[in-house]
Structures are given as structure tokens and as C-alpha cells.
BALUMFI-259318 format. One record per residue: x, y, z of N, C-alpha, C in turn. Coordinates in steps of 0.001 Angstrom, whole numbers, plus 500000, padded with zeros to 6 digits. Last residue first. Layout:
REM residues N
XYZXYZXYZ/...
REM end
This chain:
REM residues 614
721028604664848794721811604997850001721778603835850984/721497604126845326720769603800846555721643604107847751/722631604356842894722338605592843610721483605361844842/722893602013841560724146602672841968723900603902842822/720284601376840836720922600671841952722193601333842445/718609602231838895719182603250839778719888602625840986/717913599867837587718433600980836799719096602048837659/719155597092839618718106597888838983718724599138838357/721268595972841003721052595522839641719959596280838911/719685596408844062720928596012843405720620595454842013/717044598853843800717597597570844228718895597282843491/715778601070842903717056601295843585717662599994844119/713311600536841965714273601079841000715673601227841580/711911599752844193712165598750843154713215599209842158/711370601972845701712588601234846052712934600201844990/708928602990845159710015603364844240711319602654844570/707367601953847266707137601523845889708322601830844977/708260603287849565708471601844849441708356601399847989/707392605870848985708825605629849196709148604139849049/704663605459849007705320605770847738706815605514847841/704334605053851737703968603988850803704628604203849443/705107607501852891705932606299853113705600605161852159/705303610550851334704361609453851568705161608161851727/707265613141852974706996612186851888705985611124852309/706315616253854096706629614898854565706298613923853445/706857619607854641706742618590853599707215617240854136/704933621224857291706167620867856584705922619755855565/702096623495857076702715622226857478703980621936856684/702306627040857874702001625945856951702690624660857410/701069628636860897702092628351859897701735627116859073/699332629021862941698973629593861642699976629271860546/700526627840865225699328627229864629698993627754863235/704122627612864904702925628361865288701706627760864589/706944626010866240705928626000865195704680626703865722/709478628119867699708507627028867779707519627120866614/711377630040867894711307629299866635710405628078866759/711883632928869266710904631859869437710696631165868092/714935634053870252714098633885869061713180632687869277/716355636373872348715632635100872342714764635072871091/719407637984873060718276637830872138717680636431872282/720356639635875976720460638399875190719216638304874314/719858642277876682721147641690877028721418640417876230/718388644653874318718339643620875354719754643184875707/716215647119872742717482646464873001717356645468874130/714566649384870545714529648184871385715922647609871549/713787652776870594714715651764870092714781650605871078/712228654751871734711600653868870737712554652833870136/713944655693873791713553656542872661713123655684871459/714514652495874535715059653811874839714821654691873619/712982649600875885713057650629874846713736651872875383/714129646223876711713444647485876939713658648452875796/715001643127878347714668643911877152713958645207877528/716190641152879901716296642568880309715992643495879131/716372639154877071716620639214878514716899640667878887/713827639315874526715160639571875041715219639512876556/712404638149871391712296638646872770713714638885873281/710832637748868378712098638097869017711806638727870374/708334637381867265709009636219867835710399636503868382/707255639660866104706437638894867038707225637841867814/709160640759864425708428641643865326707672640887866409/710171638401862964710970639206863891710174640042864880/708794635334862990708476636664862473709152637654863419/709935632029862302709834633191863186709571634460862389/710559629854860779709456629716861732709296630927862645/712785630230859244711519630040858530710329630027859480/714807630505861094714482631670860265713265631469859358/714949628048862555714914629351863222714335630436862317/715014625922860685713950626005861689713832627410862269/717327626599859071715997626356858518714901626582859560/719486626903860836719128627992859926717704627829859399/719437624366862142719306625622862888718835626757861988/719913622638859979718676622527860767718408623812861538/722472623532859227721345623692858305720006623568859022/723983622718861382723803624158861158722637624396860215/722470619980863150723288620524862058723040622026861967/721337619685865743722033618564865102722956619039863986/719782621607866902721230621690867140722025620626866391/717201620884866168717702622209865794719220622284865920/716938618271867335716877618476865885717541619794865502/717132618930870048718058617950869471718112618115867954/715023620643870491716366621218870482717407620228869956/712048621121869434712936619961869471714375620444869361/710778623551869553710020622363869936710922621155870138/712629626378870970712152625508869898711367624328870454/714475629307871166713428628541871818712745627686870747/717744630167871159716686629715870260715716628847871051/719616632970872002718966631772872527717800631428871601/722611634747871827721407634319871100720905632985871651/724806635328873446724011636442872937722718636022872237/726318634086875796725232633487875001724353634616874459/728048635257877493728656634478876415727624633831875499/726536636359879464727147637275878502727734636527877314/725901634336881223724932634688880182725523635607879122/728030634215883053727882633182882034726955633595880907/728804635591885201728933636300883919728590635389882748/727050635858888332727845635127887337727852635906886033/725391637246889948726748637038890429727629636268889473/722661635622888592723097636667889516724485636312890054/721534633761886952722877634233886599723376635346887509/718992633205887793719974632122887841721395632619887626/717715635634887285717865635168888668718946634104888779/717802635657884493718479636708885250718740636243886673/716202633411883933717595633448883491718388634482884272/713765634256885000714423633076885555715899633032885161/713181636412883350713399636658884780714116635485885430/712832635018880939713898636015881065714224636283882526/710561633483881592711803632825881216712985633781881390/708634635461882001709029634595883122710363633903882838/708551636532879411708834637403880560709336636563881734/707790634345877923709124634911877704709532635848878838/705165634003878899706155632944879073707572633489878924/703970636324877964704061636098879409705128635047879712/704235635859875201704807637074875798704982636899877302/702771633490874872704213633494874629704874634701875276/700159634318875347700778633366876275702294633370876117/699910635985873127699715636523874478700376635618875502/700266634258871012701280635277871251701126635918872630/699660630786871885699231632099871407700331633101871701/701101628290871975699635628342871939699120629662871388/703833626112871405703293627472871295701772627392871238/704697623475873677704211623951872391703663625365872481/707510623906875922706191623399875572705713624055874291/710950623811874733709869624289875589708565623633875170/714498623690874591713213623081874259712150623523875248/716982625771873321716265625310874508714884624831874096/720164626239871927718771625858871711718182625326873004/722486628929871648722009627766872387720540627515872065/725396630433870568723987630182870235723560628860870851/728125630678871045727250631786871413725783631579871138/729083628450868538729544629383869566728555630522869797/726112626450868054727385626961867569727875627922868638/724321625031869704724207624980868252725538625342867601/724002623155872612724804624162871922724656623969870421/720895622638874310721930622161873397722688623338872790/718837621467876853719591622620876355720774622121875529/716525620016877791717344619563876669718099620734876029/714039622475878851714869621282878970715699621045877718/712104624299880981712920624393879764713997623318879847/710922624013883387710036624127882233710776624217880911/713410625761885219712268624842885217711368625096884005/716751625893884490715519626671884401714336625717884268/719238624739884447718461624633885689717144625386885656/720894625142882378720328623804882490719371623670883681/722054627562882556720943627450881619720274626083881691/724227627286884226723054627965884769721832627834883853/726219626120882627725478625292883586724199625964884067/726323626875879153726559627311880537725665626538881500/727381624590876747726199625177877392726555625607878814/730399625711875101729564624667875671728426625336876424/731498627965874260731755626790873421731069625553873985/730372631351874280730459630046874932730711628949873895/732416634057873193731219633232873043731432631863873680/733443637033874621733833635673874270732566634831874226/732742640337873339732486639211874241733146637940873711/733518642300871588732926642717872864732775641567873855/735945643275869241735232642173869883734766642591871269/735346646430867571736174645485868313735314644401868950/733203646699864655734065647205865722734848646103866392/729814646008864004731114646456863521731920646946864710/726660644777862915727755644760863894729052645220863255/723233644575862774724401645229862187725507645298863238/720490642965861974721533642840862990722808643385862356/717286643972861186718693644070860780719562643920862014/714184642500860376715114642972861394716527642952860821/710722642756859427712131642553859120712975643030860308/707459641221859025708390642227859523709812641852859137/704560640869857044705318640459858222706243641577858638/702771639631854226702966640641855277703687640062856487/702026637759852314702977638824851924703327639790853058/699255636982854213699900636747852937700733637968852533/700139637646857690699201637441856593699969637202855321/702156637854859472700814638166859971699745637996858903/704547635158858981704144636539859226702711636670859698/705194632648858225705534633004859603705010634386859974/704911631733855668703710631817856503704020632124857964/706110632564852612706517632513854019705295632751854900/705504633050850013705526631652850424705849631476851901/705824635788849653704480635215849570704432633806850153/708130637384851827707899636434850746706475635879850808/706896640555853073707828639430853090707442638500851942/706428644025853853706256642878852962707328641819853200/705383645192857165705955645373855834705802644089855025/705205645676860030704085645833859094704570646107857678/708500647005860857707279646267861136706211646564860089/711869646617861206710863647211860321709598646369860482/714442647136863707713237646473863201712523647311862145/717732646525864572716836647518863979715664646808863298/720320646400866838719195645629866299718134646617865833/722356647746868173722592647312866804721505646421866207/722045648452870877722186649509869873722007649011868451/722002646323872526721123647443872888721153648561871843/723875644577871594722473644163871525721503645250871974/726406645052869576725878645698870787724370645474870752/728431642467868222727189643218868217726868643813869595/730712640843868229730863642298868141729582643103868338/730167638165868232731254638628869097731279640151869215/728254638001866260727818637852867651728909638261868638/729877638296863926728865639299864277728494639218865756/731482635983864065732101637312863977731108638395864398/729493633985863973730362634125865151730984635516865195/728495634307861397727630634625862543728453634799863814/730834633477859987730246634797859772729369635208860955/731275630855860885732294631880861113731708633279860987/728848629658859974729217629656861390730238630750861684/728812630062857141727764630601858012728179630690859475/730462630937854723730894630199855912729995630674857049/729422632748852998729040631356852788729581630431853874/730551635163853590729168634957854037728712633520853838/733666635582854838732969634885853758731559634581854241/736189638074855482735016637293855856734404636664854613/739525638992856581738500638783855546737371637897856066/740128641149859477740364639935858699739271639779857652/739483643487860712740831642958860963741123641666860225/737093644124859007737945645058859744739346644484859871/734294644083856934735580643493857269736452644540857943/731095644630858358732155645054857452733452644404857897/727809643111858341729000643629858999729963644121857924/724506641926858900725453642662858078726620643170858915/721743639990858493722932640129859337724013640764858474/718375640219858198719610640636857543720694640796858597/715332638568857834716505638763858683717691639164857810/713513638629855678713073638969857038714258639323857930/713351639659852208714030639051853352713410639500854675/712389640955850039711482639985850655712086639367851915/714335642449848894713398643155849759712410642217850440/715631640910847096716229641023848431715274641684849422/714316641291844720713914640141845525714535640162846919/714854644811844738714356643610844085713909642524845026/715842646471847535716307646094846198715706644770845760/715643647255850109714790647947849149715120647587847717/717505646001851599716114645628851854715134646397850983/719779647378850664719599645949850388718135645560850524/719355649925851751719398649748850292719159648280849921/719525649364854464718264649872853908718211649735852397/722220648569854560721157647625854925719814648072854362/723544650961853941723619649839853008722495648839853279/722954652392856266722532652903854963722491651774853946/724261650750858089722808650910858195722232651477856900/726938650989857358726285649683857266724764649794857320/727639653529858085727383653267856672726659651931856486/727473652498860896726943653771860409726598653606858926/728394650604863701727708650633862398727175652020862071/731528651736865134730162651257865266729473651355863903/734470652384866921733890651828865702732474651320865980/736031655164868200735036654125868473734402653672867174/737631657179867087738282656006867686737312654855867938/737033658638863896736573658405865267737209657143865835/737791658762861276738569659569862221738149659318863669/736023657430859711737289656750860004738130657492861032/733048657452859260733780658210860292735091657511860658/732256655968856912731700657284857243732581658096858197/732857653452856092733808654504855725733367655890856188/732451650323855912732233651266857007733254652390856869/730641648123853771731803648966854072731449649886855236/729414644743854013729416646087853456730711646807853764/728131641625853564729357642342853942729319643687853240/725323639733854730725924640736853851727207641292854455/722842637270854571724111637663855173724770638646854213/719354636829854976720460637374854188721668637611855079/716483634816855009717723635178855688718789635645854709/714108634152853533714028634594854933715296635213855498/714854633368850814714335634704851113714329635079852602/716265630662851292716701631787850454716166633129850951/715921628667853164714869628892852191715071630116851327/718134628322854690716993628954855348715869629250854364/720012627376852931719528626460853968718308627008854699/720659629678851413719838628610850842719240627711851919/720675632973852080721099631688852653720154630577852215/721984635196849988720666634711850396720854633258850807/724555637322850508724292635889850391722889635604850907/726498639824849159725198639509849749724915638042849476/729356641914849351728819640567849176727449640491849836/729929644598849401730952643685848906730382642307848602/728526647770849010728289646341849221729436645531848633/729101650348848188729570649917849501729359648448849780/726178650905846261727538651319846634727886650862848047/724426648698844544724407649265845897725832649630846292/725058648011841926723723648529842218723665649219843567/727595646992841923727333648188841129726012648829841478/727203644810843580728189645823843962727964647122843194/725457643211842231724945643911843404725908645002843858/727051642014840318726099643043839896725610643860841078/728594639933841134729196641259841213728216642375840866/726900637740840622727285638076841991727857639473842140/726039636692838250725592638053838587726042638513839958/727186634148837917727035635045836777726793636492837184/727206632999840453728453633082839698728358634087838559/724482633148841123725467633906841903726766634067841131/723385631375839274723015632786839216724043633633839960/724493628972840198724789629467838855724532630959838748/723305628821842735724768628897842617725182629424841254/720595628621842057721088629764842827722585629938842714/720592626166840722720182627380840028720767628601840732/721253624565842890722229624723841805721897625929840946/718860624779844270720086625275844905721178625486843853/717028623413842796717062624865842600718213625517843361/717385620838843753717963621177842451718022622684842241/717992621568847262717324620838846183717958621296844867/718858621621850759719161621898849351718369621015848408/715517623021851332716855623031850720717816622115851479/712427621363851084713410621955851990714798621898851362/711537621627847600711273621236848979712289621901849876/710729620798844224711202621734845236710764621261846611/711760619136841400710987618998842635711572619976843642/711271619721837878712111619593839063711186619414840251/711115618824834379710521619192835665711586619114836752/710412618828830867711356618987831983710627619354833268/709326616668828494708768617543829535709785617670830677/709996616561825065710400616100826399709930617137827420/708576615524821891708842616523822935709189615854824266/708229614326819385709136613714820376709516614692821490/707378617370817858707520615932817706708560615416818711/706105619820820188706913619410819050706980617891818986/702863620972821007704010620132821371704774619756820112/700552623399822366701341622842821266702454621947821827/697366624522823077698545623855823639699257623154822490/695448627576823177695924626367822518697143625823823268/694046628936825376693750629141823961694148627885823176/692809628784828667693612628173827621693114628559826228/692967631311830992692068630559830121692836630083828886/694211631501834167694578631607832758693654630717831941/693687633402837022693208632283836232693601632506834777/695691634476839791695126634666838457694790633356837749/694601633187843028695612633679842110695020633755840700/693754632728846375693277633162845069694448633714844254/695328629907847970694970631326847888694444631620846492/696398627331850041695484627712848969695128629188849066/699928627487851003698530627091851141697685627622849987/702941625857850558702253627133850442700781626785850277/704347623560852826703351623799851784702979625269851760/707944623828853296706573623740853778705628623826852576/710391624457852349710270623193853061708903622992853674/710663626581850754710980626822852155710921625537852967/709801625789848244711241625752848505711620626136849921/706718623785848692707578624821848131708976624819848721/703946622085847666705169621938848449706260622828847891/700892623728847593702036623308846797703254623224847701/697225623761847606698565623900848183699647623382847237/696859626058844746697569625417845838696697624374846524/694372628534844156695561627840843681696309627279844883/691090629522843357692015629028844379693146628215843755/691055632073840766690539630843841364691539630377842423/690078635181839203690994634335839970690285633044840364/689782638037837343689381636633837401690460635808838109/690553640695836979689731640358838137689349638900838260/690941640491833490690958641339834688690015640808835770/692218637319832357691223638380832284691207639189833581/694804635997830636694399636320832005693444637503831916/694877633524828058694654634889828511694315634925829997/697293631439826296696011631754826898695968633174827400/699280628600825368698879629997825201697511630217825828/702054626632825860700655626792826262700315628272826116/704322624627824215703879626002824413702390625971824762/707163622457824423705724622676824578705472624176824681/709782622791823710709167621485823497707647621579823563/711047625681821923710414625044823071709904623657822701/711943626989819696712808625952820243712195625225821439/710247628989818973710487627941817986711286626782818560/707777630295821017709199629951820941709384628803819972/705385632582820152705684631151820155707192630967820038/703082634964821292704478634666820977704725633166821139/699890635366819827700687634860820954702111634581820483/698341635988817660698721637081818543699555636661819733/698127633608816269696915634146816911697249635257817906/701513633321816653700330632608816173699133633119816963/704704634614815867703408634796816528702351633942815840/708023633449816687707043634033815769705736634156816537/711569633109817386710159633176817754709328633656816567/714633632262818845713824632306817625712346632238817995/717399633665820208716075633164820578715158633349819380/720521632779818667719417633709818886718139632997819325/722910631018820540722056631050819347720878631955819632/724007630445822926724909630583821794724169630660820477/722560630353825215722359629235824291723339629273823133/723315632742826320723710631524827024723518630295826147/722228634545824413723659634554824749724091633227825340/719481633924824466720274633721823256721757633659823536/718857634657827078718610633285826641719421632971825391/719402637376826983720283636516827770720105635049827366/717265638186825396718635638397824934719594637473825671/715181637516827076715248636886825763716644637039825159/715555639154829259715710637711829440715857637007828101/717379642181828528716196641337828383716518639875828646/718676644623830404719108643405829726717945642421829715/717697646722831903717826646915830471718318645698829708/719443645992834851718432646832834210718721646983832719/720643642593835013720821644034835151719743644797834386/718455639858836096719364640508835156719516641999835430/718133637181837688717919638585838073718871639466837270/716803634381835987717954635265836156717538636662836602/714853632579835370715063632859836787716203633843837040/714828632303832634713567632673833280713734632988834762/717306631313831966717045632734831739715783633206832464/717060628577832351717840629357833313717538630845833182/715533627953830047715004627706831392715733628562832426/717297628599828025716027629316828101715397629151829491/719360626796828395719627628226828591718336629018828722/718365624329827573718410624630829015718683626106829310/716167624629824744717533624632825275717538624989826763/712897623203825590713813623966824757715213623896825326/710521623508828288711581622810827570712372623742826688/707755625497827709708299624431828553709326623677827727/706272628668827830707193627778827125707709626740828129/703285630183827720704115629417828653704954628450827830/702101633395827075702601632144826490703485631469827530/699303635513827411700446634861828050700801633605827269/697620638569827233698015637349826528699302636804827143/695305639896829382696738639826829098697035638502828413/692288641632828446692995640458828970694474640533828590/691592645081829308691894644036828332692496642818829022/691329647502830579690154646657830463690340645511829490/693517648933831118692931649160829798691658648334829587/694103647878833563693746649289833512693113649644832167/694840645319832787693587645486833528693125646942833492/697309645876831615696229645324830802694881645532831480/698730646776833849698525647676832712697378647194831831/698700644463835432698084645698835947697801646662834801/700154642706833856698742642432834107698020643685834603/702694643916833909701980643761832637700494643534832871/703261643666836610703205645007836012702435644945834701/703340640891836830702330641642837561702162643051837021/705573640138835436704281639858834826703162640622835533/707684640805837198707432641597836003706074641373835394/707124640906840751707341640147839527706913640960838316/706562641763843346707857642145842752708140641375841464/704690638935844581704923640368844442706333640601843905/704429635921842558704559636671843793704712638163843497/702046633966840772703268634769840807703229635668842027/700518631296839422700896631848840720702166632672840557/697874630417837571699180631062837417699514631796838707/696028627535836622696314628588837596697719629118837437/693929626945833743695055626608834616695305627790835545/691292625633831717691777626614832701692996626061833423/690766623616829901690269624959829586690847626030830509/691666621177830745691889621529829338691383622926828964/689465621149833493690534620498832746690489620866831268/688891623848835373688228623030834376689299622464833448/689774624086838779690146624310837385689417623331836460/689421623933841466688228624237840677688545624432839188/691711621361842240690930622495842729689683622699841864/693312619945839271692878619990840657692073621232840978/696038621055837126694853620258837446694504620423838914/698149622821836797697499622269835610696182621571835910/699606625716837929698819624555838338697969624083837168/702805626974837772701565626847837008700843625582837454/705068629440839075704510628094839046703115628091838425/707185631267837028706095631327837994705365629991837953/709790632578835828709446631215836236708438631300837379/709507634885833042709689634536834446709300633101834720/710096637382830901710139635925830949710446635541832393/708578640100829379709073639542830631709019638023830523/709375642522826768708678641373827339709257641013828699/710341644320825048709682644836826245708892643731826939/711228642891822934712247643574823725711660644269824950/708912641930821691709715641007822474710759641711823339/705936643913822053707159643511821366708071642733822283/704150646852823196704244645448822782705559645165822056/703724648819825476704823648795824502705037647354824049/701493648378826989701712649746826522702805649814825461/701642645696827682700527646145826836700713647553826285/704545643895827504704019645138828062702878645632827167/704032640342827424704532641592826850703847642780827502/705225637227828823704186638243828628704840639501828078/705865633851829548706181635004828694704975635938828611/707380631647831635706115632352831422706406633693830743/708574628675831544709084629991831129707844630789830722/708526626241834233707928626973833109708709628241832781/709102623970835944710148624671835186709535625406833990/706822622904837065707827623472837985708998624131837263/703420622670836783704647622852836005705656623511836934/701521620310838753702096621637838517703213621549837487/698484618744839832699736618690839067700191620108838741/697244619551843099697123618887841808698480618783841162/697774620514845617696425620664845099696193619969843771/699721618384847772699622619336846652698199619356846105/700085616490849712699029617477849941698935618525848832/702259614876848730700928614313849002699812615340849133/704033616351845931703905616092847368702463615675847680/703810616385843069705092616202843742704979615777845199/702364615261840134702088615776841485703262615391842366/702334615828836739703181615396837854702743616077839146/701189614830834008700580615606835099701227615169836411/702461615116830956702773614407832205702284615248833395/699591615978828844700909616244829417701195615294830590/696998615687828073697987614836827410699367614946828048/695533617621829340695429616260829863696403615292829207/695901619827827696696609619783828981696620618357829524/696160618582824311695418619091825454696291619060826704/697727619711821218697365618703822206696502619358823280/698761620055817895698008620628819008697572619497819926/701889619930816249700702619244816755700076620040817890/703761621704815398703406620620814475702185619852814952/704764623776816870703365623886816452702942622772815501/707423623518817316706550623193818430705080623171818015/708557624474814943708574623033815216707610622629816325/706528626988813364707446626613814445707417625100814678/706424627499809932705716626889811062706708626509812151/707835630679808790707549629249808726706828628759809965/710262633047810161709097632634809388708891631135809426/711198634665813191711446633642812183710160633265811465/713015637053814858711672636694814415711809635835813160/715386636626817239715200636574815795713776636141815469/717052638531819782715980637634819342715736637755817848/720592638693819951719348639432819736718265638484819221/722972637381820099721926636936821013720616637686820813/724796638571818486724236637306818020723094636816818895/725459640730820180724756640965818915724059639691818438/726789639449822270725563640193822550724758640409821276/728944638392820866728044637496821600726718638180821869/730153640722819944729592639778818973728617638831819647/730980641819822353729996642527821536729349641610820515/732830639874823071731674640134823919730579640834823125/734775640135821137733989638896821175732745639065822037/735726642714821854735138642469820532734251641229820565/737025643388824155735584643134824247734925642916822890/739620643961823617739364642842824523737897642429824488/739447646285822201739721645049821469739471643806822327/738963648330824168737922647919823213738190646590822530/739506649256827014740171648168826292739208647587825256/738032651454827778739432651383828181740194650327827374/735516650902826859736210652064826304737703652010826619/734856648726828402734925648543826951735656649707826295/734704649781830948735821648881830655735962648648829155/732368651173831157733586651932830881734754651027830515/730390649378831963730515649702830535731777650471830196/729917647265834098731041648206834015731276648582832550/727653645740833785727912646306835110729008647366835071/727848644950831178726674645737831561726917646422832900/730170643459831400730205644681830602729013645573830923/729274641293832855730285642182833441730321643508832701/727554640148830963727016640623832247727992641625832867/729470639486829034728416640444828705727801641016829977/731040637628830393731652638874829920730586639926829609/729217635554830866729832636261831995730395637609831555/728769634738828236727662635316829008728203636097830203/731304633706827647730779634834826867729640635519827612/731458631581829461732372632719829597731884633936828829/729378629813828542729369630401829885730231631667829977/729348628374826238728830629749826179728946630498827492/730249625811826610730752626523825438730297627985825386/729056624802828969730514624925828889730999625769827716/726549624303829991726813625630829420728289625868829128/726748621681830934725709622014829957726033623325829235/728753621961832847729008621145831655728008621498830563/727428623420834763728509624074834027728880623291832774/725665621422835605725146622675835061726214623385834244/727418619546836655726634619214835460726076620468834806/728419621020838822729334620523837794728568620195836513/726243621469840388726843622641839756727786622196838641/723578619136839886724881619484840469725438620688839714/721065619250838633721188618708839982722521618933840654/719889620115836332720786621057837009721105620575838428/718317617909835646719295618432834687720339619284835373/716316616691837097717663616744837688718723617185836691/714328615142834489714526615933835712715981615867836141/712041614717831807713423614719832288713515615589833538/709704612603830097709983613692831043711422613569831534/707744611893827111708824611626828064709013612836828984/704268611424826448705481612236826407706486611786827461/701915610160826722702804609628825689704118610402825620/700631609362829976701077610349828990701985609692827967/700042607413831841698989608344831472699379609387830450/703290607126833115701922606602833161700919607694832803/705980607455831081705218608157832111703768607681832044/708671606334830126707355605692830162706550606279831316/711105607553830359710634607258829012709222606688828972/712661609938832081711555609007832271710916608759830898/715880610564832648714927610629831540713881609538831751/717711612414834948716836611257834767715894611486833594/721128613150835809719838613556835270719047612301834934/722623611341838655722563611917837306721209612532836992/723185612146842208723102611319841020722874612079839729/723432612778844889724352613407843942724354612717842595/721502611774846511722697610950846351723718611561845400/719522613644846185720200613571847483721491612769847398/718676612991843563719331614276843836720134614198845136/717525610483844029718705610589843160719429611904843404/715408611158845729716417610199846178717688610324845343/713948612951844103714509613406845375715604612474845868/713157611308841893714022612483841699714715612869843012/711425609551843219712646609050842568713649610188842384/709417611327844007710156610575845023711468610029844455/708472612225841523709103613174842445709937612443843483/707388609865840510708470610528839786709206611495840696/705359609301842483706503608415842264707666609121841574/703303611340842562704246611182843671705480610333843354/702011610565839714701476610912841031702465610438842095/703207609471837524703503610891837798702918611357839121/704661606274837757703447607060837996703825608522838255/706455604661835207706499605352836494705271606253836597/707586601820833476706500602777833694706553603342835112/711093601716832660709934601157833371708860602227833559/713208603197831777712264602684830775711010602091831413/715113605811832375714238604916833137713136604464832192/718466606636831660717112606442831146716351605457832036/720660609018833064720187607628833072718756607596832557/723478611129832493722034610898832444721734609413832409/726176611550832192725470612418833130723963612161833184/727848610339830304727614609682831595726888610510832622/727987611482827837729085611763828761728823611232830174/725623610691826614726903610320825989728068610474826959/723752612024828221723841610562828254725197610094827707/724238614672827453724446614261828844724596612751828947/723489614522824766724868614868825119725176614446826554/720757613939824960721655612992824291723113613249824654/719863616280826265719683614960826877720655613953826268/720466618234824325721100618276825648721026616908826313/718784617460822254720229617486822031720981617500823350/716295617844823498716702616493823081718209616427822876/716180620587823680716346619827824912716790618403824602/718167622138821068716939621585821633717240620891822944/720575623067820345719445623636819627718111623158820196/723257623880822524722190622956822149721077623704821416/726795624091822484725498624767822504724450623799821962/
REM end
């Protein structure tokens, strides 16, 4: 267990998990470029000891591999798992009380501890301009904090046990922010801090916010944990750190005694400023929008403080390891929350929120000879109404019947569904609803649609293992490529408008029908992906998942061969997903080639990162 981030850094270095970079590195794009190259190579954590323009050190890639993450939490991981499990199944403690004695002690010892004296982090007051102002991508609006722990309390019930600790991105510079006096706070819908801000605004009061940066890695992980109802992030932070979360108040603001930095300030009702752009985890820039403005009160830093950061972009990235850790700790929690659910997988390659794979149960009508989705539809609605899962656009759900399934084996899972789905019965849309704030495939900020593909029963079709010849002869559509069994990519001209696309899809569908008259070949291709570059989309499964599900809005971009409605239910013979880039969508993240050349100096043979050059 670590009492500080410095202790973690030293331990990682001692065990060969960290490399020090003593050469001066520019926080404008260079630090991020170095991080990305090392992460891609499966390399170590990085301690930047000479950050241009700042006297503080910075560390990244702490959680870059699941193995390193587990090493960091090796002494407290099992105790945290037991407490989470106990919250999900409290009856188990009554059945075997002695087995859970250590669990109870872990939970008790994790209760936050209000501490006297001057917090170590408050030994010096600094300015925002003193921090490592790291800009990650060329089009970013400025420097951002990417691993913040944003703390707020319920204005109606103040106190740490009614607090919220979340990881919401923080813009430190750029745009219209007045340096050292204002920063931007970006949080999405379904976030705890939003409830606190709404309550404060209703009272006509500003919301006091503390931003903790650094401290024990357990505190960072706690800020992103989807915890069971009633389990505080502050309690979990103590459990995973093996030491109570220690805090006190200065000027009415909560101060973490273990943080490396603390920024305090207020969000006033109705005050916003433009925030962004920012290269985000879907692999695109989230664009400039109005978000809450935080007015700085004070900024604190402990002696020899270390600034932790990460770089987000098209998955997989370091936050992929976060997701894996969270799944291991809380994966079973969803089973208790939604009866009948066996597994839910937010697909990382598709940017997490756009795409869910789920395994449920089908127990409603076991006496009927015909198997079809029934309970699965109830479960699907529960999934799409639960927490962050409600931000998903696509949900593919089935139940195990004649063999076990694994949602993390994407090709096998999709193959199983596509072999069984009735495309005229088993596709269910929700329109004009909420999606992820960072997803620009919809009709506006936070708005778009959802679709459920639910399949169950006997196999209905054999899926093609190569491109059917008839699909290679459609004029205007070229470079037909097989992505996986039953899924084909076809390249087309650039998207111009939805009106033009609708007419184009009508003609394309008619051409496919005409070409397949007297043949059965189309039946083996239940899903067709229309795209700008079919070679790219078909090259890897990750490319397919990313391009298809981040670039399409179900209600607007799903078409079908012989499509039609029966009593308001849409169905077709073959699904067509238009995954072409749309004019309203955000640009993808592209590194600056000049910066890429500059950082090569650190990856030369004999240089500090020479072992991690590709």
C-alpha cells in the first residue's frame, strides 16, 4: 500500500516498471507523443523529471498494462474485491460470518478520517501557470487535466459521506479562460456532480469544488469506479489504498491530505464558457461547447509533488486498463442490479459507450417449441436504462442455448447472433433519445438513437466465409471486402446528405435484389457495412468495430434490403449500416508529424527509451 504517489513511483522503479526521463521535454504535444509510443509498445510507466516551463515532475502510463495495475494494488486488491462482493450479496456474511471478518475490518478501516494539522499538500500555494500545462493533440483547445479527482458535496446534505468523486476533464488554459483565475469543468450527463450543481443552483448558491490530482493511485482509480449504491468513492479509495482517506477543510473546501495537488474553486449558477476541443476516447475530437466555469480560489502543491497524466485517443489506450480493472472488481455487480443478466461488455475497440454486447437469460416460455427473444427484450430495456450503460447506441444481446458464449470474443459472439437473428422481428429502435456527450454521430449534443439486436433460438442461416460474387458487380460500389463471417464492407462515394443517402440506399438495395434473383447468396450476408475505405474497415476487427459503431446513428444510418414496416415495426432481409464519415461528425485524432520526428531522439539506440522503439 502506498501513502503517496512518490512511494508508488519509487516502488515501480525498484521493480523495473518505471523509467525516468531526465531530458527536458515540452508539455506541448511532446509528452503525449512519447506516452503514446511507449504505451503502444507495452512499455513502462514514465517519470518526466524536466518538464519545460514547470518545476514539477510528471508521471504517465502508471496503469498502462493490467499486470502493472495489479502490481500497484497487489496488497489490497483481494480485500476490495471481497467488500464489493459483500455489497452485492450481503446474505453471504450471515451464512458464513467468520469468513468475512477481514472484509468487515477492511471496510471499517476504509472510513474517511478527518485529520487535524496542516495538510502536506497545503505547504505551498501556487498558480495554475506553475503546473505542467500538457496539451495532448494538435487541435486541443489548450492544456487539460486528464486524471483529476473532482470532489463535490451535496448542498442539501453536506459532508464527505454524501460527496461525489468523479473524473471529469478539466481545461486549464486556452479559449476564453483567464489564466490563474478560471478553468473549465466538463462533465457529461448522468454524473453525480451535476446533481450537486443543480441543487446549489436551485438555492442560488455557488457549488464549492475541490480537484485532487495525484496521491495514492487508489484515489485516482476510485474516481472512475461505478460503485454499488451506497458505497462512497471515498470509502472505496481507503479500501483500495489500505489506509483511510485523510482530509480536512480549508476555507470551506475539502482538502485531501494525500493529494499532490489540490485546486479549489466555485461553480456559479448559469456561468459557462466554451470548453474544448479535446482529443477523446472515441478517437475523435470532442468539439467546443459551453460547459461550467470554475473560478479559482486557491491552488496547493505538496513538496516535491508529481503531476500524473494520461493520454486518451482511439482505443486501446491506458484507460483500457482502467476498464479492465473496473470489470474485474465490479463485473458481477450488474448481475445483482439487473435480474437475468449474465454478462455485459462495453466494447473498448468501439470507444466503450457506442457498443454493448450482453448475455442474458431466456426463461419466459420454456414450454414453447419455438425459441425467440422475450425475456431478452426486458433485460435489454433494463440495460439501456442503467447508469452509464444508458449512453450506448448499439446493444447486441443473446442468451446461451447450446453452448457457452464470451462477449469478449467479438467475432464468435457476433457470429452466433447473426446466425440466429430474425431481421424482420429482432431489431428494435429507440429514437430521439440520449447518447454519449462525446459521440458526434447523433443529431445534436447528447442526442441520437439506439438499437437492440436481440437473437435467440436455432441457427437460421449459414454465414458467408468469402464475398459472394454477386456483390462484386454492383455499379458504383467497389472494393468489396469480407470483415468476418456474414459481414461485408463495401466502399462508396462520400456521404453528402441524408436525403441523398436515402435515395442511394434505395437504389443500392434494388441493385442487390436484382443481382441476386434466383440465387441464395445474399442470405449469407445479414450485415453490410457501407464505408469510405473498405480496405481499412476490413483490415482488423478493431477497425470494423471502431469505424462502424462510432460513425453511425442507428435511426439515420441503418437501412435494409427489402426493408419495410409492419405495424410500426421495421425489418429487412439484410441490414446495411452507413458507416461513412458525415460532415457534422468530429475530426479524427491525427498526430503532428513534426512532433513525432522530434521525440524520436528519445527512442534511438542507446537513448533512454531505446528499448521501446518499434
